[in-house]
C-alpha positions as CSV (number, residue, x, y, z in Angstrom):
1,X,-0.2,0.0,0.1
2,X,1.6,3.1,-0.5
3,X,2.3,5.2,2.4
4,X,0.0,7.7,3.9
5,X,0.7,11.7,2.9
6,X,-0.3,14.9,3.9
7,X,-4.3,15.5,2.5
8,X,-6.5,18.2,3.3
9,X,-9.0,16.7,5.9
10,X,-12.6,18.0,5.4
11,X,-14.5,20.4,6.9
12,X,-17.6,19.9,9.2
13,X,-20.1,22.2,8.7
14,X,-21.2,23.3,13.0
15,X,-24.1,24.9,12.8
16,X,-23.1,27.3,9.9
17,X,-24.5,28.3,6.7
18,X,-23.5,28.0,3.2
19,X,-23.2,31.9,3.3
20,X,-21.3,32.2,6.6
21,X,-19.1,29.3,6.0
22,X,-18.0,30.5,2.5
23,X,-17.0,33.5,4.6
24,X,-15.1,31.6,7.2
25,X,-12.8,30.4,4.3
26,X,-12.6,33.2,3.3
27,X,-11.6,34.7,5.8
28,X,-9.3,31.5,6.9
29,X,-7.2,31.3,3.8
30,X,-4.1,33.9,4.5
31,X,-4.4,32.8,8.4
32,X,-4.3,28.6,6.7
33,X,-1.4,29.7,4.4
34,X,1.3,31.1,7.3
35,X,0.0,28.0,9.1
36,X,1.0,25.6,7.1
37,X,4.1,27.3,6.0
38,X,4.9,27.1,10.0
39,X,3.6,23.6,10.4
40,X,5.3,22.2,7.2
41,X,8.0,20.7,8.6
42,X,5.3,18.3,11.0
43,X,4.7,14.9,9.6
44,X,1.2,12.7,9.5
45,X,1.0,9.8,11.6
46,X,1.9,7.5,9.2
47,X,5.9,9.0,8.6
48,X,7.5,8.5,11.3
49,X,10.7,8.6,9.9
50,X,9.8,12.7,8.7
51,X,9.0,13.4,12.4
52,X,11.1,16.5,13.8
53,X,11.0,17.7,17.5
54,X,8.6,20.1,17.9
55,X,10.4,23.0,20.1
56,X,8.1,24.8,23.1
57,X,6.3,27.8,22.3
58,X,8.3,31.3,22.5
59,X,6.8,32.6,25.5
60,X,8.3,36.0,24.9
61,X,7.0,36.6,21.1
62,X,3.9,36.1,22.3
63,X,3.7,38.5,25.4
64,X,5.3,40.8,23.2
65,X,2.4,40.2,20.6
66,X,-0.3,43.1,20.1
67,X,-3.3,40.9,21.5
68,X,-2.4,39.4,24.5
69,X,-6.0,37.3,24.3
70,X,-3.9,34.9,21.7
71,X,-1.7,33.3,24.9
72,X,-4.6,31.1,26.5
73,X,-6.9,31.3,23.0
74,X,-6.4,27.6,23.2
75,X,-8.1,26.8,26.5
76,X,-11.7,25.3,25.6
77,X,-14.6,27.9,27.0
78,X,-16.9,27.3,29.1
79,X,-19.2,30.6,28.7
80,X,-22.7,28.9,27.5
81,X,-23.3,31.9,25.2
82,X,-20.5,30.7,23.3
83,X,-21.3,27.6,22.9
84,X,-21.7,25.8,19.8
85,X,-23.3,22.3,19.1
86,X,-20.5,19.8,18.6
87,X,-20.8,16.3,17.5
88,X,-21.7,13.2,19.8
89,X,-18.7,11.2,18.1
90,X,-15.9,12.7,16.5
91,X,-12.4,11.5,15.6
92,X,-9.3,13.2,16.8
93,X,-8.6,14.4,12.5
94,X,-12.3,15.9,12.7
95,X,-11.2,18.5,15.0
96,X,-8.8,19.9,12.8
97,X,-8.8,22.4,10.3
98,X,-6.7,21.6,6.6
99,X,-5.1,19.1,8.5
100,X,-4.1,21.3,11.1
101,X,-5.0,20.9,15.1
102,X,-6.5,24.1,16.3
103,X,-4.9,23.4,19.0
104,X,-1.6,24.5,17.1
105,X,-3.0,27.2,15.4
106,X,-4.1,28.6,18.8
107,X,-0.6,29.0,19.9
108,X,0.4,30.9,16.0
109,X,-0.4,34.3,17.0
110,X,-2.9,35.6,14.5
111,X,-4.9,32.0,14.6
112,X,-7.0,33.1,17.4
113,X,-10.1,35.0,15.8
114,X,-10.6,32.4,13.6
115,X,-12.6,29.0,13.8
116,X,-15.6,28.1,15.3
117,X,-18.0,30.9,13.4
118,X,-17.2,33.6,15.7
119,X,-15.7,36.9,15.1
120,X,-14.5,37.9,18.6
121,X,-11.5,36.0,20.2
122,X,-12.3,33.3,22.5
123,X,-10.9,34.3,26.1
124,X,-10.5,32.0,29.3
125,X,-13.4,32.4,32.0
126,X,-12.4,33.1,35.3
127,X,-12.4,30.3,38.1
128,X,-15.7,31.0,40.8
129,X,-12.3,32.0,42.9
130,X,-11.2,34.3,40.3
131,X,-14.7,35.9,39.6
132,X,-15.2,36.8,43.6
133,X,-12.1,38.4,44.2
134,X,-11.7,40.0,41.0
135,X,-13.0,43.8,40.7
136,X,-15.9,45.3,39.1
137,X,-15.7,46.7,35.8
138,X,-14.9,50.1,36.4
139,X,-15.7,53.0,34.2
140,X,-13.1,55.4,33.2
141,X,-12.1,57.9,34.9
142,X,-14.7,60.8,35.4
143,X,-14.1,64.5,36.2
144,X,-14.8,65.6,39.5
145,X,-18.1,67.5,39.5
146,X,-17.5,71.1,37.9
147,X,-17.2,74.2,40.1
148,X,-19.6,76.9,40.0
149,X,-18.5,80.4,38.9
150,X,-16.8,81.9,40.9
151,X,-18.4,85.0,42.7
152,X,-17.6,88.3,42.2
153,X,-18.4,91.4,44.8
154,X,-19.3,94.7,43.4
155,X,-19.8,97.1,46.0
156,X,-21.9,100.3,45.6
157,X,-22.2,103.5,47.8
158,X,-25.6,104.1,48.4
159,X,-26.7,107.6,48.9
160,X,-30.5,108.9,49.8
161,X,-32.3,109.9,47.1
162,X,-34.0,112.6,48.7
163,X,-31.0,114.5,50.5
164,X,-28.4,113.4,49.5
165,X,-26.4,111.6,52.1
166,X,-24.4,108.7,53.0
167,X,-26.6,105.8,54.0
168,X,-25.0,102.2,53.4
169,X,-22.7,100.3,51.3
170,X,-24.5,97.9,48.9
171,X,-22.5,94.6,48.7
172,X,-23.7,92.4,45.5
173,X,-22.2,89.0,45.2
174,X,-22.9,86.8,42.9
175,X,-21.4,85.0,39.1
176,X,-20.4,87.3,36.8
177,X,-22.5,86.2,34.3
178,X,-25.6,86.5,36.8
179,X,-24.7,90.3,37.2
180,X,-26.6,92.5,35.3
181,X,-25.5,95.7,34.4
182,X,-26.1,98.9,35.3
183,X,-27.1,98.4,39.2
184,X,-29.0,101.0,40.7
185,X,-29.2,102.1,44.5
186,X,-33.1,103.0,45.6
187,X,-32.5,103.8,48.6
188,X,-34.1,107.1,51.0
189,X,-33.0,107.9,54.5
190,X,-35.8,107.3,57.5
191,X,-35.3,111.0,58.3
192,X,-37.3,111.4,54.9
193,X,-39.5,108.8,55.0
194,X,-40.1,108.2,58.4
195,X,-39.8,104.3,58.9
196,X,-38.0,103.9,62.0
197,X,-37.0,100.5,64.2
198,X,-39.2,99.4,66.2
199,X,-37.9,99.9,70.0
200,X,-37.2,96.3,71.1
201,X,-36.6,97.5,74.8
202,X,-39.0,98.3,77.3
203,X,-38.7,101.7,78.9
204,X,-39.6,101.8,82.0
205,X,-37.5,98.5,82.6
206,X,-34.3,99.9,84.3
207,X,-33.5,96.8,86.4
208,X,-31.9,95.3,83.1
209,X,-33.6,92.3,82.8
210,X,-33.4,89.8,79.8
211,X,-36.4,91.6,78.4
212,X,-35.1,94.9,78.2
213,X,-32.0,94.7,76.1
214,X,-32.2,94.9,72.6
215,X,-29.5,92.8,71.2
216,X,-28.3,92.2,67.1
217,X,-30.4,88.4,67.9
218,X,-33.6,90.4,68.8
219,X,-33.1,92.6,65.9
220,X,-32.2,90.0,63.7
221,X,-35.6,87.9,64.8
222,X,-38.0,91.0,64.3
223,X,-36.8,91.9,60.8
224,X,-37.4,88.1,59.7
225,X,-41.1,89.0,60.5
226,X,-40.9,92.8,59.0
227,X,-39.8,91.3,55.7
228,X,-42.7,88.9,55.4
229,X,-44.9,91.9,55.8
230,X,-42.8,94.1,53.2
231,X,-43.9,90.9,50.6
232,X,-47.9,92.4,50.8
233,X,-46.9,95.6,50.0
234,X,-46.9,96.6,46.2
235,X,-44.5,99.3,45.8
236,X,-40.6,97.5,46.2
237,X,-39.9,101.7,47.0
238,X,-41.5,101.2,50.1
239,X,-39.5,98.2,51.8
240,X,-37.2,98.2,54.4
241,X,-33.7,97.7,54.1
242,X,-31.7,96.2,57.1
243,X,-28.2,96.1,58.1
244,X,-26.4,92.8,57.9
245,X,-24.2,93.8,60.7
246,X,-26.5,95.7,63.3
247,X,-29.8,94.3,62.0
248,X,-31.3,97.8,62.0
249,X,-33.3,99.8,59.8
250,X,-31.4,102.0,57.7
251,X,-33.2,102.8,54.8
252,X,-36.2,101.6,52.2
253,X,-35.7,101.4,48.9
254,X,-34.3,98.3,46.7
255,X,-31.7,97.3,44.2
256,X,-31.9,96.5,40.9
257,X,-30.0,95.9,37.5
258,X,-30.6,96.1,34.1
259,X,-33.0,97.8,32.0
260,X,-35.7,95.6,32.8
261,X,-35.0,96.7,36.6
262,X,-34.6,92.8,37.7
263,X,-34.7,93.2,42.2
264,X,-31.3,91.8,43.5
265,X,-31.7,92.5,47.0
266,X,-31.4,88.3,47.3
267,X,-27.6,88.8,46.0
268,X,-27.2,92.5,48.0
269,X,-25.5,93.1,51.3
270,X,-26.5,96.4,53.1
271,X,-23.7,97.9,55.6
272,X,-24.7,100.9,57.4
273,X,-22.8,103.9,57.5
274,X,-22.0,103.3,61.2
275,X,-20.7,99.9,60.8
276,X,-19.0,100.6,57.8
277,X,-16.9,102.9,59.7
278,X,-16.0,100.8,62.9
279,X,-16.2,97.1,61.9
280,X,-14.7,95.2,59.3
281,X,-15.3,91.2,58.6
282,X,-12.3,88.5,59.3
283,X,-12.8,85.7,57.2
284,X,-10.3,83.6,59.0
285,X,-13.1,84.3,61.9
286,X,-15.7,81.6,60.6
287,X,-19.1,82.2,60.8
288,X,-21.7,83.7,58.2
289,X,-22.0,82.8,54.8
290,X,-25.0,81.8,52.4
291,X,-26.0,82.8,48.6
292,X,-26.0,87.3,50.2
293,X,-23.9,87.5,52.9
294,X,-20.6,86.8,53.3
295,X,-18.1,84.5,55.0
296,X,-16.4,86.0,58.3
297,X,-17.1,87.7,61.6
298,X,-17.7,91.7,61.8
299,X,-14.9,93.0,64.5
300,X,-14.1,96.6,65.1
301,X,-11.3,97.8,63.1
302,X,-8.7,98.3,65.8
303,X,-8.3,94.5,66.2
304,X,-6.9,94.3,62.8
305,X,-3.5,95.0,61.4
306,X,-2.8,97.6,58.8
307,X,-3.4,96.5,55.5
308,X,-4.5,93.1,56.4
309,X,-8.1,91.6,55.8
310,X,-8.2,89.3,58.7
311,X,-8.0,90.4,62.6
312,X,-4.8,89.7,64.6
313,X,-7.0,87.8,67.4
314,X,-5.7,83.5,67.4
315,X,-7.5,81.3,64.5
316,X,-6.4,77.6,65.7
317,X,-9.3,75.0,65.8
318,X,-9.4,73.8,68.9
319,X,-12.3,70.7,67.1
320,X,-11.4,67.5,68.8
321,X,-8.2,68.0,70.1
322,X,-6.8,66.2,72.8
323,X,-7.4,68.8,75.8
324,X,-5.9,68.1,79.7
325,X,-7.6,69.5,83.1
326,X,-5.3,70.2,85.5
327,X,-6.7,71.8,89.0
328,X,-3.8,73.3,91.0
329,X,-3.8,75.2,94.8
330,X,-2.2,78.4,93.6
331,X,0.3,79.3,94.8
332,X,2.1,76.7,97.0
333,X,1.8,74.6,94.0
334,X,3.8,76.4,91.8
335,X,7.3,77.2,91.9
336,X,8.2,81.0,91.6
337,X,9.2,80.0,87.5
338,X,6.3,78.3,87.2
339,X,3.9,81.0,88.6
340,X,5.6,83.2,86.8
341,X,4.9,81.3,83.1
342,X,1.2,80.5,84.4
343,X,0.4,84.2,85.0
344,X,2.2,85.1,81.7
345,X,-0.1,82.9,79.3
346,X,-3.1,83.9,81.6
347,X,-2.9,87.1,80.9
348,X,-2.4,86.8,76.5
349,X,-5.5,84.2,77.2
350,X,-7.3,87.0,79.1
351,X,-6.2,89.7,77.0
352,X,-7.2,87.5,73.7
353,X,-10.6,85.9,74.7
354,X,-11.8,89.4,75.8
355,X,-11.2,91.4,72.6
356,X,-13.0,88.4,70.8
357,X,-15.8,88.7,72.6
358,X,-16.3,92.2,73.6
359,X,-15.4,93.7,70.1
360,X,-18.1,92.9,68.2
361,X,-21.1,94.5,66.8
362,X,-23.1,91.9,69.3
363,X,-21.9,93.6,72.3
364,X,-21.8,97.0,70.9
365,X,-24.6,97.4,69.6
366,X,-27.0,97.0,72.2
367,X,-30.4,98.4,72.5
368,X,-30.8,99.6,76.5
369,X,-33.4,101.8,78.2
370,X,-33.1,105.5,78.4
371,X,-31.3,105.4,82.1
372,X,-29.3,102.9,81.0
373,X,-25.5,102.9,79.7
374,X,-24.2,100.3,77.8
375,X,-20.4,100.4,79.0
376,X,-19.1,99.5,75.8
377,X,-19.4,102.0,73.3
378,X,-16.3,101.3,70.8
379,X,-12.6,100.2,71.3
380,X,-10.9,102.6,74.2
381,X,-13.7,100.9,76.1
382,X,-12.8,97.2,75.3
383,X,-9.5,98.2,75.7
384,X,-9.8,99.8,79.2
385,X,-11.7,96.6,80.4
386,X,-8.5,94.9,79.8
387,X,-6.7,96.8,80.9
388,X,-7.9,97.6,84.1
389,X,-9.6,94.1,85.3
390,X,-6.6,92.0,84.7
391,X,-4.7,93.1,87.7
392,X,-7.9,91.4,90.3
393,X,-7.1,88.2,87.9
394,X,-3.4,88.2,88.4
395,X,-3.9,89.0,92.6
396,X,-6.5,85.9,92.8
397,X,-4.1,83.8,91.1
398,X,-1.4,85.2,93.3
399,X,-3.9,84.8,96.3
400,X,-3.0,87.9,97.5
401,X,-4.9,89.4,100.7
402,X,-6.6,86.2,101.8
403,X,-5.9,84.6,105.5
404,X,-4.3,81.1,103.8
405,X,-6.1,78.7,107.2
406,X,-9.8,79.9,106.0
407,X,-9.4,79.9,102.3
408,X,-7.7,78.1,99.3
409,X,-7.2,79.6,96.1
410,X,-7.8,77.3,93.2
411,X,-6.6,77.4,89.6
412,X,-8.1,76.2,87.0
413,X,-6.6,75.3,83.7
414,X,-7.2,73.8,80.6
415,X,-4.8,73.1,77.6
416,X,-5.4,71.3,74.4
417,X,-2.6,69.7,72.3
418,X,-1.2,71.0,69.0
419,X,-1.1,68.8,66.4
420,X,2.0,70.2,64.0
421,X,3.3,69.2,61.1
422,X,6.6,68.4,62.5
423,X,7.6,67.7,65.5
424,X,8.3,71.1,67.7
425,X,10.4,71.8,70.8
426,X,8.6,72.7,74.0
427,X,10.4,75.2,76.4
428,X,13.0,74.2,78.9
429,X,10.1,74.8,81.7
430,X,7.4,72.4,80.3
431,X,10.4,70.1,79.7
432,X,11.9,70.4,82.9
433,X,8.4,70.0,85.0
434,X,7.6,67.0,82.7
435,X,10.3,65.1,83.5
436,X,9.7,65.8,87.2
437,X,5.9,64.7,86.7
438,X,5.0,61.6,88.7
439,X,6.0,58.4,85.9
440,X,4.4,55.6,88.4
441,X,1.2,58.0,89.1
442,X,-1.7,55.1,88.9
443,X,-4.6,56.8,89.5
444,X,-7.2,57.5,86.8
445,X,-6.6,60.5,84.7
446,X,-9.1,60.1,82.6
447,X,-12.5,62.3,82.5
448,X,-15.9,61.6,81.2
449,X,-15.3,62.8,77.9
450,X,-12.8,60.9,75.9
451,X,-10.3,63.5,74.3
452,X,-10.5,65.1,77.3
453,X,-8.3,63.8,80.6
454,X,-6.7,64.8,83.8
455,X,-2.9,66.1,84.3
456,X,-1.1,67.6,87.9
457,X,1.8,69.0,84.9
458,X,1.2,72.6,85.7
459,X,2.1,72.9,81.7
460,X,1.9,70.3,79.8
461,X,4.8,69.8,76.6
462,X,3.4,70.8,73.4
463,X,-0.3,72.5,74.2
464,X,-1.4,76.0,74.2
465,X,-4.3,77.5,77.0
466,X,-7.8,77.5,76.1
467,X,-9.3,77.8,79.4
468,X,-8.7,79.3,82.7
469,X,-11.1,79.1,85.9
470,X,-10.2,80.0,89.7
471,X,-12.4,79.3,92.9
472,X,-12.0,80.2,96.1
473,X,-13.2,77.8,98.7
474,X,-14.3,79.4,102.1
475,X,-13.7,75.9,104.6
476,X,-15.0,77.6,107.4
477,X,-18.3,78.1,105.6
478,X,-18.0,75.0,103.2
479,X,-18.6,77.1,100.1
480,X,-17.3,77.5,96.7
481,X,-16.3,80.3,94.9
482,X,-16.1,79.9,91.1
483,X,-15.1,82.7,88.7
484,X,-14.8,82.5,84.7
485,X,-11.9,84.8,84.7
486,X,-12.9,85.8,81.0
487,X,-16.4,86.9,79.8
488,X,-19.0,85.0,80.2
489,X,-21.2,83.6,77.5
490,X,-23.5,80.7,76.5
491,X,-21.2,78.7,75.4
492,X,-19.1,78.1,78.5
493,X,-22.2,76.0,79.9
494,X,-21.6,73.3,77.4
495,X,-18.8,69.9,77.5
496,X,-15.6,70.8,78.5
497,X,-15.7,74.5,80.1
498,X,-18.2,72.9,82.1
499,X,-16.2,69.9,83.5
500,X,-13.7,72.4,84.2
501,X,-16.2,73.5,86.9
502,X,-16.6,70.0,87.6
503,X,-12.9,69.5,88.5
504,X,-12.9,72.3,90.7
505,X,-15.3,70.7,92.9
506,X,-13.4,66.9,93.0
507,X,-9.9,68.7,93.8
508,X,-11.6,70.3,96.7
509,X,-13.2,66.9,97.6
510,X,-9.8,65.3,97.3
511,X,-8.3,68.1,99.6
512,X,-11.1,67.8,102.1
513,X,-10.8,64.0,102.5
514,X,-6.7,64.4,102.6
515,X,-7.5,67.4,105.5
516,X,-9.4,65.5,107.6
517,X,-7.6,62.3,107.2
518,X,-4.9,64.2,108.6
519,X,-6.6,65.8,111.3
520,X,-8.1,62.3,112.4
521,X,-4.5,60.6,112.5
522,X,-3.4,63.9,114.7
523,X,-6.6,63.5,117.1
524,X,-6.0,59.6,117.4
525,X,-2.3,60.4,118.3
526,X,-3.2,63.3,120.6
527,X,-6.0,61.2,122.2
528,X,-8.3,63.9,121.3
529,X,-11.3,64.4,119.2
530,X,-10.7,66.0,115.6
531,X,-12.2,68.8,114.5
532,X,-13.5,68.3,110.6
533,X,-13.2,70.7,107.8
534,X,-16.8,71.0,106.8
535,X,-18.5,69.3,104.3
536,X,-18.4,71.6,100.5
537,X,-21.8,72.3,100.4
538,X,-22.7,75.8,98.8
539,X,-21.6,76.4,95.2
540,X,-22.0,80.4,93.8
541,X,-20.6,82.4,91.3
542,X,-20.7,86.6,91.0
543,X,-21.0,89.0,88.4
544,X,-20.6,92.7,88.4
545,X,-23.0,93.4,85.2
546,X,-20.8,95.5,84.1
547,X,-21.6,94.2,80.6
548,X,-25.4,93.3,80.6
549,X,-25.7,90.9,77.3
550,X,-23.0,88.8,79.5
551,X,-25.0,88.4,82.6
552,X,-27.8,87.9,81.2
553,X,-25.9,85.0,79.3
554,X,-24.2,83.7,82.3
555,X,-27.8,83.9,83.9
556,X,-29.6,82.3,81.3
557,X,-27.0,79.2,81.4
558,X,-26.9,78.7,84.6
559,X,-30.6,78.4,85.8
560,X,-31.7,76.9,82.8
561,X,-29.5,74.4,82.4
562,X,-26.9,73.9,85.7
563,X,-29.6,74.4,88.1
564,X,-28.7,77.6,89.7
565,X,-31.2,80.0,91.5
566,X,-30.8,83.4,92.4
567,X,-29.1,85.0,95.6
568,X,-32.4,85.5,97.5
569,X,-34.3,83.1,96.9
570,X,-31.6,80.6,97.7
571,X,-31.2,82.7,101.0
572,X,-35.1,81.6,101.8
573,X,-33.8,78.2,101.9
574,X,-30.1,78.0,103.1
575,X,-30.3,81.0,105.5
576,X,-26.9,80.2,106.9
577,X,-25.2,80.8,103.4
578,X,-25.4,84.3,104.5
579,X,-22.0,84.2,106.5
580,X,-20.4,82.9,103.5
581,X,-21.3,86.5,101.5
582,X,-20.3,88.6,104.2
583,X,-17.0,86.8,104.7
584,X,-15.7,87.2,101.3
585,X,-12.7,89.3,100.8
586,X,-13.9,93.0,99.4
587,X,-12.6,93.9,96.3
588,X,-10.4,90.9,95.1
589,X,-13.3,89.4,92.9
590,X,-11.7,89.6,88.7
591,X,-16.2,89.5,88.6
592,X,-17.2,92.9,90.3
593,X,-18.0,95.7,88.4
594,X,-16.2,99.1,88.6
595,X,-17.3,102.1,87.1
596,X,-15.6,103.3,84.0
597,X,-14.5,106.9,83.5
598,X,-17.1,107.8,80.9
599,X,-20.3,106.8,83.3
600,X,-18.7,108.6,86.2
601,X,-18.2,111.6,83.8
602,X,-21.9,111.5,82.0
603,X,-23.4,111.0,85.5
604,X,-21.6,112.3,88.5
605,X,-24.4,110.1,91.1
606,X,-23.5,107.0,89.0
607,X,-24.5,103.4,91.0
608,X,-23.4,100.6,89.4
609,X,-25.7,97.7,89.5
610,X,-25.5,95.2,92.2
611,X,-23.9,92.3,92.0
612,X,-25.6,89.1,90.1
613,X,-25.3,86.2,92.8
614,X,-25.9,82.8,91.6
615,X,-26.0,80.0,93.6
616,X,-26.4,75.7,93.5
617,X,-26.8,73.4,96.9
618,X,-24.5,70.9,96.4
619,X,-25.3,68.7,99.4
620,X,-23.9,67.8,102.6
621,X,-23.0,64.1,100.9
622,X,-21.9,65.3,97.6
623,X,-19.0,63.6,97.4
624,X,-16.6,63.0,94.8
625,X,-18.2,59.8,93.3
626,X,-21.8,61.7,93.1
627,X,-19.8,64.6,91.2
628,X,-18.6,61.8,88.8
629,X,-22.4,60.0,88.6
630,X,-23.6,64.0,87.8
631,X,-20.9,64.6,85.0
632,X,-21.9,61.2,82.7
633,X,-25.3,62.0,83.5
634,X,-24.8,65.7,81.6
635,X,-22.2,64.1,78.8
636,X,-23.6,60.7,78.2
637,X,-20.9,58.6,80.5
638,X,-17.7,59.1,78.3
639,X,-16.7,55.6,76.9
640,X,-18.8,53.2,78.4
641,X,-22.6,54.5,78.7
642,X,-23.8,51.4,80.2
643,X,-21.5,51.1,83.1
644,X,-20.8,54.2,85.6
645,X,-16.7,54.2,86.4
646,X,-15.9,54.6,89.7
647,X,-13.8,56.5,91.2
648,X,-10.4,55.3,91.8
649,X,-9.8,54.5,96.2
650,X,-7.3,57.6,97.8
651,X,-4.1,56.2,98.4
652,X,-4.1,58.2,102.2
């Protein structure tokens, strides 16, 4: 029999029509010619003498090919959508295309796209493990949300259309494409129209109660109601316009733009001439903002450095920075160097906080009854308070002029740790005291707030002073007088600042237990009856009333949220507290009011208002554990709300 020769094997029609089959053959011809040239040396099964050893395929050449799918195209595809009917019985030669094994063609670059009647490349399916961990199909990277057009500010100085007097400065704030042109400010002053600010105080109420104060917040609430009423007017020129700094009525009229006279009130901020001359906006102080009003806080211009748009006050954000609260007996807990440094930092904080809270429109633009004088009129009055009131605070820190056997002065300092981008070397005093602090102190230094802890270090390294509280403990009458040392505001009754007062009480309780333990031991040694220190029963605060708004804020937050009562009511329940009031050293409390020079000059018979005294009953059995439970109820219980912490046992 003649030997077998290399013959073309018939192609089977696997579900493909004649027209498609003819198209396939035309597409396969160039690939088959290339394949026949590369496998020409491959003999048939009947020619063993012509067989040559097959070399492994060139992986590097395949990887450098433009289509990397060819590397795995010789594997079967299990995707049901790509499967075609296969013959039940087929010989190995039946799977040959023109006498060439399809698996060999798959390893030849350029042949993977041919065969089985599909134009798409055959790809290896993912295994179940790979499909679970493989990332989903990622859409093409999209650019971030396009930012809106930047706003621009156009200033217009408004004068009265009737008399020509300067009324206000209008700031039109909007994207350039939204501002029509030309812009016309049509204002008429109150003198020409007879429209004035409605009264915000009760003329016959001279006691300085909360209802008699016309603050900017009060006028702001009234403004909202008046603007709603003005919307009912048919003539827009008769609507009232308000200053966005002091919230007073400055004119009637409107701001219009374009030839069609489009109203621009929704994008116009108005500043009256009085506020424009006194105040400047600091954008770094935060606050404000919106579609019409700019971002920032208005402050007196003297707080700014010449030529700068931001004020000279500190703009550090506290946020959730770690804090430490230390309560010390002054001056015995300080070395002379430490006391000098503490006083210096307290003075800096006092000046900073006083300017921050007093040199603002909320304190200077207050409406009062006719015979009540606001001690704050301009920056000179604010600076006078900063200068004149510090010596009394320094004297209280130094504990000057008190009987050390009867009174103890306490100083509570709140520190916030900075988070610098690089390590900052602290002053030598901080490093020296940090090294001398007890390293083996096992007492629980945590508080009910997660980011606040106690400290025995006078000046913690790498921290700044953010709060100071003073306390005077009358050991004979069992009272604790607390002073904020800085102008009081509503937020002082919240969170970590209120926690500082609790730490003062805790310090007093710890000192009380320590002193009584020593007296018991000494009495036992001498065989006498111990004379114990009286339990601290009364917690009280004093406000001189020099600034009416601060006085009212203090009374509101302490009475409404901290269970304090006025001293007149308190004496009806606890008449023995009168002895603590009379025993108070006169002239040393920093919150007691002293008349300002202009108050005496304007009224020779001027009498300062009586100090505001608020008291809270602590109880005869008000120990440290009870204080902790109250803190946990007010502040949420710290990290473990379900289970109350227990106070650590005293070492005494």
